[in-house]
C-alpha positions in Angstrom: -6.3 -15.4 -13.5 -3.4 -14.5 -15.9 -1.6 -11.4 -14.8 1.3 -11.7 -17.2 3.5 -14.0 -19.3 5.5 -16.2 -16.9 8.8 -16.9 -18.4 11.3 -19.7 -17.7 14.9 -19.2 -17.0 17.7 -21.7 -17.6 16.6 -24.9 -15.9 13.4 -23.2 -14.9 15.3 -21.1 -12.4 13.1 -18.0 -12.3 12.2 -16.0 -9.2 8.8 -14.3 -9.1 7.9 -11.4 -6.9 4.2 -10.7 -6.6 4.2 -7.1 -5.1 0.8 -6.0 -3.9 -0.6 -2.9 -2.2 -2.7 -3.3 0.9 -6.5 -3.1 0.9 -8.6 0.0 1.5 -8.7 1.8 4.8 -10.8 4.6 6.1 -8.2 7.2 5.0 -8.3 5.8 1.5 -12.1 6.1 1.4 -12.5 9.7 2.6 -13.5 12.4 0.1 -11.1 14.1 -0.3 -8.8 11.3 0.8 -6.2 12.1 3.4 -2.5 11.3 3.5 -1.8 8.0 5.3 1.8 7.5 5.9 3.7 5.5 8.6 2.0 7.3 11.5 -1.6 6.3 10.8 -1.9 2.6 11.4 -5.6 1.8 10.9 -7.3 -1.5 10.0 -8.8 -2.5 6.7 -12.4 -1.4 6.2 -15.1 -3.8 5.1 -14.2 -2.9 1.5 -10.6 -3.5 2.2 -11.3 -6.9 3.6 -13.3 -7.8 0.5 -10.4 -6.6 -1.7 -8.0 -8.7 0.3 -10.2 -11.8 -0.2 -10.3 -11.0 -3.9 -6.5 -10.8 -3.9 -6.3 -14.2 -2.3 -8.7 -15.6 -5.0 -6.7 -14.0 -7.7 -3.5 -15.6 -6.5 -5.0 -19.0 -5.7 -3.3 -20.8 -8.6 0.2 -19.8 -7.5 2.2 -21.4 -4.8 4.4 -19.2 -2.5 7.5 -20.0 -0.6 6.9 -17.1 1.8 4.6 -14.1 2.3 6.1 -10.8 3.5 4.5 -7.6 4.5 5.0 -4.2 6.0 4.5 -4.4 9.8 1.6 -1.9 9.5 -1.9 -3.4 10.2 -3.4 -2.6 6.8 -0.6 -4.5 5.0 -0.4 -7.4 7.5 -4.2 -8.0 7.3 -4.1 -8.0 3.5 -1.2 -10.5 3.5 -2.9 -12.7 6.0 -5.8 -13.2 3.6 -3.4 -14.9 1.2 -1.1 -16.6 3.7 -3.5 -18.2 6.1 -5.3 -20.5 3.6 -1.8 -21.8 2.7 -0.7 -22.4 6.2 1.9 -19.7 6.0 2.8 -17.0 8.5 3.2 -13.4 7.4 6.8 -12.3 7.9 6.9 -8.6 8.8 9.7 -6.4 7.3 10.1 -3.0 8.9 11.8 -1.7 5.8 8.5 -2.0 3.9 6.6 0.4 6.2 4.9 3.3 4.3 6.6 6.6 3.7 6.5 9.0 6.6 4.7 12.1 5.6 5.6 13.9 8.8 3.4 16.8 9.8 1.2 16.3 6.7 -0.2 13.0 8.2 -4.0 12.9 8.1 -4.4 16.0 5.9 -5.8 16.3 2.4 -3.7 17.9 -0.3 -6.0 21.0 -0.3 -5.4 21.4 3.4 -1.7 21.0 2.9 -1.6 23.7 0.2 -3.5 26.1 2.5 -1.5 25.4 5.7 2.0 24.8 4.3 2.2 26.4 0.8 6.0 26.7 0.9 6.5 23.1 2.1 4.1 21.9 -0.6 6.1 23.8 -3.3 9.4 22.6 -2.1 8.3 19.0 -1.9 6.9 18.9 -5.4 9.8 20.7 -6.9 12.1 17.9 -5.9 10.4 15.0 -4.0 13.5 12.8 -4.5 15.6 15.0 -2.2 13.1 17.2 -0.4 11.3 15.2 2.2 7.7 15.6 3.4 8.2 18.2 6.2 9.2 16.2 9.2 9.1 12.9 7.2 10.8 11.1 4.3 11.7 11.9 0.7 11.3 9.4 -2.2 15.0 8.6 -2.0 14.7 7.9 1.8 12.0 5.3 1.1 13.8 3.8 -1.9 17.1 3.4 0.1 15.4 1.4 2.8 12.9 -0.6 0.8 14.9 -1.6 -2.4 17.7 -3.5 -0.6 15.2 -5.4 1.5 13.1 -6.5 -1.5 16.2 -7.3 -3.6 17.5 -9.4 -0.7 14.3 -11.4 -0.7 14.7 -12.1 -4.4 18.2 -13.6 -3.8 17.1 -15.6 -0.7 14.2 -17.1 -2.6 15.9 -17.8 -5.9 13.8 -20.0 -8.1 10.6 -19.5 -5.9 7.5 -17.4 -5.8 7.1 -14.8 -3.0 4.4 -12.3 -2.1 5.2 -8.9 -0.7 2.4 -6.7 0.5 3.5 -3.1 0.9 2.2 0.5 0.4 1.5 3.1 -2.3 4.7 5.0 -2.1 6.9 2.0 -1.3 5.7 0.2 -4.4 5.9 3.3 -6.6 9.5 4.1 -5.8 10.6 0.5 -6.2 8.7 0.1 -9.5 9.9 3.4 -11.0 13.3 2.0 -12.1 11.7 -1.1 -13.6 9.2 1.0 -15.5 12.1 3.1 -16.8 11.1 6.5 -15.3 12.9 9.0 -13.2 12.3 8.6 -9.5 10.9 12.1 -9.3 7.9 10.9 -11.4 7.2 7.8 -9.2 3.9 9.4 -8.1 2.5 9.0 -11.6 2.6 5.2 -11.2 -0.9 4.2 -10.1 -1.2 1.6 -7.3 -4.8 0.7 -6.6 -5.6 -0.9 -3.3 -4.9 -4.6 -3.5 -3.4 -4.4 -7.0 -0.8 -6.9 -8.1 2.6 -6.1 -9.7 4.6 -9.1 -11.0 8.4 -9.0 -11.4 10.7 -11.8 -12.5 14.4 -12.2 -11.7 16.4 -14.4 -14.1 20.2 -14.6 -13.9 20.3 -11.5 -11.7 18.2 -9.3 -14.0 14.8 -8.1 -12.8 12.0 -7.6 -15.3 8.6 -6.0 -14.7 5.9 -8.3 -16.2 2.7 -6.7 -14.9 1.9 -3.3 -13.4 -1.1 -2.5 -11.2 -3.2 -5.5 -12.2 -6.8 -5.1 -10.9 -8.7 -7.7 -12.9 -9.3 -9.7 -9.7 -11.1 -6.7 -8.2 -13.4 -6.2 -11.2 -16.6 -7.6 -9.6 -16.3 -5.9 -6.2 
């Protein structure tokens, strides 16, 4: 499967980051769906496991020096589907855990609007600086996740790595590379088990592919 044009740096020294979102969980499959931050730590559903298997097939042609994931179960289980056939262990990174949504955990957006109208207004007026009540803001998530991911790109110079994280973690990290203001990060779609490909050449990071889902087409 081709998910983007893989470029070559000087001497072939290019670092590739395959950034994926975890597979589907019960919270993702509810109608209406409920917020699933860092407090809900459920397993993948049957659909989520199928998505993770499809992710593994979609990445089968690529070799990886290491596989990293958020320590949350949904991310680790997704990463294991790719790592285990390669004989790799999934390395957990606490900085990649999902955004804490505080007292909104487990609620739908309609419930939030009804129960906490003021908090809802404040958050959407400036999600970069106004946190989810009792939780984190976009900038909070970016300030812990971005340095961790960029550190991996330096440590694995010239190699391919897979990182499995979460909806908001991916969105805030990708916003800069898409060229949009952080306050609009929510507009970046991140489908369960999507693939984003970024390349680092001579210190510059370039986004090659955003939210690739071709490997999920036949599920």
